[in-house]
Structure formats: C-alpha cells, structure tokens
C-alpha positions, 0 to 999 in steps of 0.5 A: 532521336533525342541525343546526337553529337559530332566527334573526331576519331582519335584511335583505338585502345583497350580498357579492363573491367574490374573482373579483368576482361579486356574491352577494345574501345575507340577513343572519340573526341565528342564535341563541344558542338555549338548550336548555330541554327534552330529549325522549327515546325512553323518556319521550316516544317520540321524540328532540327538543330544545326551544330558545328565542330572543329574550329577554324580561322575566320578568314577561311569561312565565307560570308553567309556562314560567317554571318550565321556564326556571328548571329549565334555568337560563336567562333567559326567552325569547319564542319556543320551538320543538321541533327533532327532531334525530337527535343530541338526546341529545348536548345538555345542558339549558341548553346553547346552539346557536350559529351555528357549527354551520353552515359556509360552503358548507352547504346549508340549508332556511329556514322563515319566515312570509310578509309579510301583504298583507291582503284582496286580489283574485284577480289578486294572490292567485292570479295570474289574468288580468283580464277583457277590456276590450271587447265588453261586459265590465265595468264591473269587469275585475278580478273573479273571473269565472264562478262556475259554472253556474246550474242545475247544480250551483247552487253554488260548488265548494269550493277555488275561487280567490276573493278573501281574506286573502293572506300570513301563510303558512308557507313553506320555501325549500330548498337555500339556501347559507350564504355566510359564518358570523360566529360572534362575532356569531352572524350567518349570510349566506344566499344569496338571499332568504328568506320573511318581513319584517325582524325575523321569526323563521325556522328554519334547518336542514340541507337534507333533499334534500342537495346 
C-alpha cells in the first residue's frame, strides 16, 4: 500500500449531496501522524515507517520510546504503529502524515477494535436460536444446547460455539468511500460505519481490492 494513516473515531453524522441524497458518514480525526522511525530493506529486510498518534506527557513514556521521539525531533505520543508502505523511502524522520493524503472518492479499508460486550450467551455471541418453548424443553431456553454424545466421543469438540467474552476484536471493513476531506482540521468523513466506540484509534489505508 502507498497511503495509510492513524485516526480517532469521533462519531457519526450525515451529509447531503447536491441532489438531496442523505449519506451517513463517520467523522474521523485523521492525524497528523509524525514519522518516528523509517525501516529499509538494507537494515531491516523490508520497507516501513513507524508513525505516532495522540500526544501525551513526557513523564508517561519509558526511556526507549522517549529516546526514539527525541531522535525524531517530535513530541511524545501514546500510540505507535508500523505501516508497511511501498514508498517508505520518500518519508523523512520527523515528517508528518496528514489527512490530505486522501481525496474525496478514494476507496479505503478501515481497521478498528470492536466494542466490548463482556460475557454473553450463544444467542448474542454466535446468533444461535433459542430452544423450543414447549414439549418439555427448559427451564432454560437460551442455553447452548447439546454438547454431543455421552459415550462417543465423551468430550466437547474444540471450537464449539459456547458462551464467553464477546467483542474487543480486530475488524477490518473494506472498500469504504471518503466523502469529504477537511485538511485544515485533519478530518475525514467516511461513508458508512466503522468498528469501535467513540474515541477509539483506527487505521485507514487505501483499499487493497481497489474500486
């Protein structure tokens, strides 16, 4: 990929086209992301840049990271992420990646962490059906159901859908469209919804599948 940036999900709203069509959009604060480290084929075996996002106090950063920020000549940041960009050699240490790398109409893939929902049952977690409400079924109708035969195999197979922790998963939604770019405020309006709650950090990169 050639273009990518870190951002923060601010919420959702809607915009209108000149024809009066309503488009639901997600508002994303994209960057600016300073380049903290540049990796190349000679030293690291691949090309990539390490970018930062969300400033934080210097006393909250450990010494190795503090040294990296000092070497790059930037402030201290909370989030670091490596982006494998094909044109990594075009970036300079301490340079910034801003929202204006994208233009209106670009197709992008957005990666985020879904909202945590705690411990949930199989109906919410795996979209299973409840048991029958009659003919002796119960008293619990939302349980997982049969665990398998008693004699053979006398165990529960691995990967069986069961209750457990739901959410907090890394999810990528592909081929979303950039509706508007506000370079002055580093704001991107992305058509549709993206994973994660308000305030969560996401990654926006050019679509791998194209148009």
